Structures are given as structure tokens and as C-alpha cells.
C-alpha positions in Angstrom: 0.0 0.0 0.0 2.8 2.4 0.9 4.7 2.0 -2.4 1.4 2.8 -4.2 1.1 6.0 -2.2 4.6 7.1 -3.2 3.8 6.4 -6.8 0.7 8.4 -6.6 2.6 11.3 -4.9 5.3 11.2 -7.6 2.6 11.3 -10.3 1.0 14.4 -8.7 4.3 16.2 -8.5 5.0 15.5 -12.2 1.6 16.6 -13.2 2.0 19.8 -11.2 5.4 20.4 -12.9 3.9 19.9 -16.3 1.0 22.2 -15.6 3.4 24.9 -14.5 5.3 24.6 -17.7 2.1 24.9 -19.7 0.8 27.8 -17.7 4.1 29.7 -18.2 4.0 29.1 -22.0 7.4 27.5 -22.2 8.0 24.2 -23.9 9.2 21.3 -21.8 11.5 18.9 -23.6 13.0 15.9 -22.1 16.7 15.2 -22.9 17.7 11.7 -23.8 20.5 10.1 -21.9 23.6 9.3 -23.8 24.1 5.6 -24.5 27.6 4.4 -23.6 28.9 4.1 -27.2 27.8 7.7 -28.1 29.0 9.0 -24.8 32.4 7.5 -25.3 32.6 8.9 -28.8 31.7 12.4 -27.4 34.4 12.1 -24.8 37.0 11.3 -27.5 35.8 14.2 -29.7 36.0 16.6 -26.8 39.6 15.5 -26.0 40.5 16.1 -29.7 38.9 19.6 -29.5 41.1 20.4 -26.5 44.1 19.7 -28.6 42.8 21.6 -31.6 42.1 24.8 -29.6 45.5 24.6 -28.0 47.1 24.4 -31.5 45.3 27.6 -32.4 46.6 29.4 -29.4 50.1 28.3 -30.2 49.8 29.3 -33.9 52.4 32.0 -34.6 50.8 32.9 -37.9 47.6 33.7 -36.0 49.2 35.5 -33.1 52.6 36.5 -34.3 53.7 39.8 -32.7 51.1 39.4 -30.0 51.9 37.9 -26.6 48.7 35.9 -26.3 49.8 34.3 -23.0 49.6 37.7 -21.3 46.0 38.4 -22.4 43.2 37.7 -19.9 40.8 34.9 -20.4 37.2 35.5 -21.6 34.7 32.7 -21.2 31.1 32.5 -22.3 29.3 34.2 -19.4 25.8 33.0 -20.4 26.4 29.5 -19.1 27.3 27.8 -15.8 29.0 24.8 -17.3 31.7 24.5 -14.5 29.0 24.4 -11.8 26.5 22.3 -13.7 29.0 19.7 -14.7 30.7 19.3 -11.3 30.8 15.6 -10.4 29.0 14.2 -7.4 31.4 14.3 -4.4 31.3 12.3 -1.2 30.1 14.6 1.6 33.1 13.7 3.7 35.6 14.9 1.0 33.6 18.0 -0.1 35.7 21.2 -0.2 34.3 24.3 1.3 32.3 26.2 -1.2 31.4 23.2 -3.4 27.7 22.7 -4.2 25.6 20.4 -2.1 23.4 19.1 -5.0 23.5 16.0 -7.1 24.9 15.9 -10.6 22.3 16.5 -13.3 23.3 15.0 -16.6 20.6 17.0 -18.5 21.6 20.3 -17.0 25.3 19.7 -17.6 24.6 18.8 -21.3 22.3 21.8 -21.7 25.1 24.1 -20.6 27.7 22.3 -22.8 25.3 22.7 -25.8 25.0 26.4 -25.2 28.8 26.8 -24.9 29.6 24.8 -28.0 27.0 26.7 -30.1 28.4 30.0 -28.9 32.0 29.1 -29.7 31.1 27.5 -33.0 29.3 30.6 -34.1 32.2 32.8 -33.0 34.9 30.8 -34.8 32.8 30.7 -38.0 32.3 34.5 -37.8 35.9 35.5 -37.5 37.2 36.3 -41.0 40.8 37.3 -40.6 42.0 33.7 -40.4 40.6 30.3 -41.4 39.3 28.8 -38.2 36.9 26.5 -40.0 38.6 23.3 -39.0 38.2 24.0 -35.2 34.7 25.4 -35.9 33.8 22.1 -37.7 35.2 20.0 -34.9 33.0 22.0 -32.5 30.0 21.5 -34.7 30.7 17.7 -35.0 30.6 17.4 -31.2 27.2 19.2 -31.3 25.9 16.9 -34.0 27.2 13.6 -32.8 26.1 13.8 -29.1 22.4 13.2 -29.5 21.3 14.1 -26.0 22.4 17.7 -26.4 20.0 18.2 -29.3 16.9 18.8 -27.1 17.8 22.4 -26.4 18.1 25.3 -28.8 19.9 28.3 -27.5 20.1 30.4 -30.6 23.6 31.5 -29.9 25.2 34.3 -31.9 28.9 35.0 -32.6 30.8 37.3 -30.2 30.3 40.8 -31.8 33.9 41.9 -30.9 35.3 39.3 -33.3 33.5 40.8 -36.3 33.6 44.6 -35.8 36.1 47.2 -34.9 39.9 47.4 -35.5 41.4 44.2 -37.0 44.2 44.3 -34.3 41.6 44.5 -31.5 39.7 41.7 -33.1 42.8 39.5 -33.1 43.5 40.4 -29.4 39.9 39.5 -28.6 40.2 36.2 -30.5 43.1 35.3 -28.2 41.0 36.0 -25.1 38.1 34.0 -26.5 40.2 31.1 -27.5 41.9 31.0 -24.1 38.4 30.9 -22.5 37.3 28.2 -25.0 40.3 26.1 -24.2 39.5 26.2 -20.5 35.8 25.6 -21.1 36.4 22.6 -23.5 38.7 21.1 -20.9 35.7 21.2 -18.5 33.5 19.7 -21.3 36.0 16.9 -21.9 36.1 16.0 -18.2 32.3 16.2 -18.0 31.9 13.9 -21.0 34.4 11.5 -19.5 32.4 11.5 -16.2 29.1 10.9 -18.0 30.7 8.2 -20.1 31.9 6.4 -16.9 28.3 6.4 -15.7 29.2 6.7 -12.0 26.5 9.4 -11.4 23.8 6.8 -12.4 24.8 4.4 -9.7 
């Protein structure tokens, strides 16, 4: 009898959540979990993307005469990928300041999707150098990882990469790529964590 009550209670909560979504006029889409094969493939692609972005940062033709290492890092401020993709941690080993919530695969993937769309659009928009290879690698990661397709963020390119002085654009590209490099390291680690499946145990 008690299990039936809990099932009924869970159904009521779900119905209430759905009705709230309808009343607010926002579509509610359910993400699909990555199967192990696709997830492993996404983890491999994200590791390759880390290397490709690092190669761009080390490209002397792209940043010759500019000390890119001295420029500050600019990451996409419209996401919370680092927080959303933080793995579950044993309460006894939790550091001060870490979150006290469980890992949400769908929330992590949603933030990853928004980040990748933003950086893919920015790399494609930059016209002073051919960044199409890295932009395509970013797009491939978006296309191949099926569970990230449930959200559409309508990201646009960073406007500072397409307007203003060409030198300023190049300096800004350095900052953006440094931010992308850090963010894609986080993405790679998150995909590895999801691939391992420990959060589902």
C-alpha cells in the first residue's frame, strides 16, 4: 500500500510540474541520456577539441607579434558549465564552497550545448583567419552527441570578433580562445564523467 502512495505522490508532483510549464507558456522537452557508445565517442571528440584549440593558441601565424599568454581569459558568461558539470562528491571529501546538490546530466549537457553553439558561431564569424577546422570540430561534437539536441539556445557570434579594428579583433580572439580552451577542458572532463556512468549508480 505504501509504495502505491509514493507512486501516486510522484505522479501528482510530475503533473504539477507539467501544468506549471504549460501555464508559463514554455515548452518542456525531455533530454535523452547518452548511450555508452555515443558518450564514449563524445568524450573522444571533446579531447580532440582540447588539442585543436591549444594548437590555435600556439599558432604563430595567427598571433605573431602578440603575446597571447599575457592576455586575460574571456569565457562565455551565459552558461554555468563548470558548476552544472561538477561531479558528485562524497560529503566527507567535499571542499568548502562546493555545491551540495547531485549531478544532473541533462543540466550539464544543456550548458555544454549552449557553450559549444556560442564558440562554433564565434569561430565561424571570425574572417581574418581560417578557423573552419576547429569550428567544424565543435559542430561535429554538437551533431554527434544526441542528448544535447533537445535544447536550442540560438547563440550568436561574439560581436567583438566581427567589428572594430582588426588588431583589436585579433587580441579579442586570443582572449576568447583561451576561454574556450578552459571551457572545453571542463567539457571533456564532464563527458568522461558521464561516459563512466558513476553518477547513475
